[in-house]
C-alpha positions in Angstrom: 21.4 17.0 95.2 20.8 13.4 96.0 22.6 11.0 93.7 19.9 8.4 94.2 17.4 10.5 92.3 19.6 11.0 89.2 19.7 8.1 86.7 23.1 6.6 86.0 24.8 8.3 89.0 25.5 11.4 87.0 25.3 14.8 88.7 25.5 16.8 85.5 22.3 17.9 83.8 22.4 17.5 80.0 21.4 20.6 78.2 18.8 20.8 75.4 20.1 20.3 71.8 21.7 23.5 70.5 20.5 24.8 67.1 22.5 27.2 65.1 20.8 30.4 64.1 19.7 30.8 60.5 19.6 27.0 59.8 16.3 25.3 59.5 16.2 21.8 61.0 15.8 19.0 58.5 12.2 19.0 57.4 10.5 17.4 54.4 10.9 20.3 52.0 10.0 19.8 48.4 11.8 21.8 45.8 9.7 22.6 42.7 11.3 23.9 39.6 9.9 27.1 38.1 8.9 25.5 34.7 8.2 21.8 34.9 8.9 19.5 31.9 5.6 18.6 30.3 4.4 15.0 30.4 4.9 13.1 27.2 2.0 11.4 25.5 2.0 8.7 22.8 -0.3 10.8 20.6 1.2 13.4 18.3 0.0 16.9 19.3 -0.6 18.0 15.8 -2.9 15.1 14.9 -6.3 16.1 13.5 -8.9 15.2 16.1 -12.0 13.3 15.3 -14.9 15.4 14.1 -12.7 18.1 12.6 -12.6 19.0 8.9 -10.7 16.8 6.6 -8.5 18.8 4.2 -8.4 18.1 0.5 -5.2 16.9 -1.1 -4.1 20.4 -2.4 -4.3 21.8 1.2 -2.4 18.7 2.5 0.3 19.3 -0.1 0.7 22.9 1.0 0.9 21.7 4.6 3.6 19.2 3.6 5.5 21.8 1.7 5.4 24.0 4.8 6.7 21.2 7.1 9.5 20.4 4.7 10.4 24.0 4.3 10.8 24.3 8.1 12.9 21.2 8.2 15.1 22.6 5.4 15.3 25.9 7.1 16.6 24.2 10.3 19.1 22.2 8.4 20.5 25.2 6.6 20.8 27.1 9.9 22.7 24.1 11.4 25.1 24.0 8.4 25.5 27.8 8.6 24.2 28.4 5.1 22.1 31.3 4.0 18.4 30.2 3.8 17.7 31.3 0.2 14.9 30.1 -2.0 17.3 28.0 -4.2 18.8 26.2 -1.1 15.4 25.6 0.5 13.6 24.5 -2.7 16.4 22.0 -3.5 16.0 20.3 -0.2 12.1 20.5 -0.2 12.1 18.9 -3.6 14.2 16.0 -2.4 12.1 15.5 0.8 8.7 15.7 -1.0 9.7 14.3 -4.4 7.7 17.3 -5.9 8.7 20.6 -7.4 8.7 23.5 -4.9 7.9 26.7 -6.8 7.5 30.4 -6.1 3.8 29.9 -6.2 4.0 27.4 -3.3 6.0 29.9 -1.3 3.5 32.6 -2.1 0.6 30.4 -0.9 2.4 29.7 2.3 3.1 33.4 2.8 -0.6 34.1 2.1 -1.7 31.8 4.9 0.9 32.9 7.4 2.1 36.4 6.3 3.4 37.7 9.7 5.7 34.7 10.3 7.5 34.5 6.9 9.7 37.3 5.8 11.1 37.4 2.2 14.0 39.7 1.2 15.4 40.1 -2.3 19.2 39.6 -2.4 22.0 39.1 -4.9 24.0 35.8 -4.7 27.3 35.3 -6.3 27.2 32.4 -8.8 30.5 30.5 -8.8 30.0 28.9 -12.3 29.3 32.1 -14.2 31.0 34.5 -11.8 28.0 36.8 -11.9 25.5 38.0 -9.4 22.1 36.3 -9.5 18.9 37.5 -7.8 17.5 35.2 -5.1 15.2 35.5 -2.1 16.3 35.2 1.5 13.5 33.5 3.6 13.3 34.2 7.3 10.9 32.8 9.9 9.7 35.2 12.5 8.6 33.6 15.8 7.1 36.8 17.3 3.6 35.7 16.3 3.8 32.7 18.6 3.0 33.4 22.2 2.5 31.1 25.3 4.1 27.9 24.1 6.7 27.3 26.8 6.1 23.5 26.6 6.7 23.3 22.9 9.5 24.2 20.5 9.1 27.3 18.3 9.0 25.3 15.2 6.3 23.0 16.5 4.2 25.9 17.6 4.7 27.5 14.2 3.5 24.3 12.5 0.4 24.2 14.7 -0.4 27.8 13.9 0.0 27.2 10.2 -2.2 24.1 10.4 -4.9 26.0 12.3 -4.8 28.9 9.9 -5.0 26.5 6.9 -8.1 24.7 8.4 -9.8 28.0 9.2 -9.0 29.2 5.6 -10.6 26.0 4.2 -13.7 26.3 6.4 -14.3 29.9 5.5 -13.7 29.3 1.7 -14.2 25.6 1.0 -14.5 26.0 -2.8 -11.4 28.1 -3.3 -8.3 25.9 -3.9 -4.8 27.2 -3.4 
């Protein structure tokens, strides 16, 4: 081999770059997560859109009682207390500045019967040292499907609001 034909007076031929088997060379690969975080908007998702039915005050009160009941339920779970009617009604009355009665709970259960479970229990009263009857209230989230971008409680609120609106449109003269 003639040294004048090789650049840099080198007699060795440089081999091609070696790649290891099983490793893909650096390419522009984009990794996409399985469930993307939804984009946030400035508008609340439960806002009544223009052109929809405006609810009367009695229906708005029931909706407000339901929202405060969910809030109270979440607080009681965080405090590891039993979600009884007495515990929930005390907190709902403070939040709404109105009395929360058994009839309000019955109206909420009538609108959304499959999501609210009520059990009769006996609770020990520390003042009288007796057992008093009460109701344990449970929320069932099995009725909510396909809401991966929302929390269970927000989806339950939206379901209740839609059921309340449909109840009002079907029977506008009947007040709860």
